C-alpha positions, 0 to 999 in steps of 0.5 A: 544591445539588449543584455540576455537574462539567464533564467534557470527554468528549474527556479519555475518549478515547484519542489519535489515532495515524497509521495505516500503510495497507499496500495490495495485490493481484494483478498488474493489479488497478489498484493504479497507478491507484487510488494516482494518483486518490487523489493527485490528490484531495489527500487527507492521506496521506504517499506512500512512494514505493517503489525500484527497479531496473526501466526508468522507462517513458515516462510515469512520473516518477522520485520521484513514481511510483517512485525509479528506480536502478541494480542497484549502487546497490540492492544499496548501499542493502539492505546499509545496511539501508535497506529495510523491505523488499525484493523481486525480482519479474519480474527487477527489485528493489523496495524501501519505504525504512524511513526514510521510513515512520518518519520519517512516522509518528513526525512523526503522518502517516498513511503509504500504501505500495503493494506487491506481495504478497509485499512485504505478507507481510513488512510484515505479518510486521515490522509486524503492526498496518498495515492491510492493503488487497487490491485485486482486480477483480471478477471472475477474467475481467476480471483475465485480460483485464487481463493480456492488454492488459498488455504488458512483458516476462513472458508472459501465462501467467507473469503469470496463474500469479503472480496465481492464487497471489497470490489465495490470499493474500487472508486475510492481508489486513485489507479487500479493495476491488472495483476494477470497470472504469470505477469507480475512485471506488468503490475510492477511497470504500472506502478513504476509509472503511477510514480513517475507521472505523480512525480511530474504533477504540477501541484504536490500532495502534502500530508498532514499525519 
């Protein structure tokens, strides 16, 4: 009688690796709204908070929405090489803290970073194995309307010009997620589906940060 060898199929599967998710998109695409809702849902993600010199808005919480620092503090962090990427946007500086990303990945945590399109391009050069998601409204007309409604120091015309250039960079990304007005849950469901699909990859992504 032939002896049957019992094998655990899990022995043939690659070990699970943490994900580095970079979410970007043009101004007024709804990146902050999507990220806030994902946090409320309690998804098992490590949220790396961007450092900025921008003035804190009334509804924002330091350490949750951004780490708000002075121009001098930002410059010192930059000189110490503390940023994975940084950029100046509309006169304000933004930087993604390198150590926070590296530490989370080393601990096996899935990391999500929200950056502008220029920041995503920089991270793409440094860490091409990341998962790059481009968030957009369903139409250019809706994007224009959102820009018109947005209040700030930067003019609508300047923001519109920047948005057109950002939309041209879509081919740099792995996925496009449409954020429809009043249907935030749809965009979040798509992002969850992307994460599930990436978790099923045979060849896992590896990062060198």
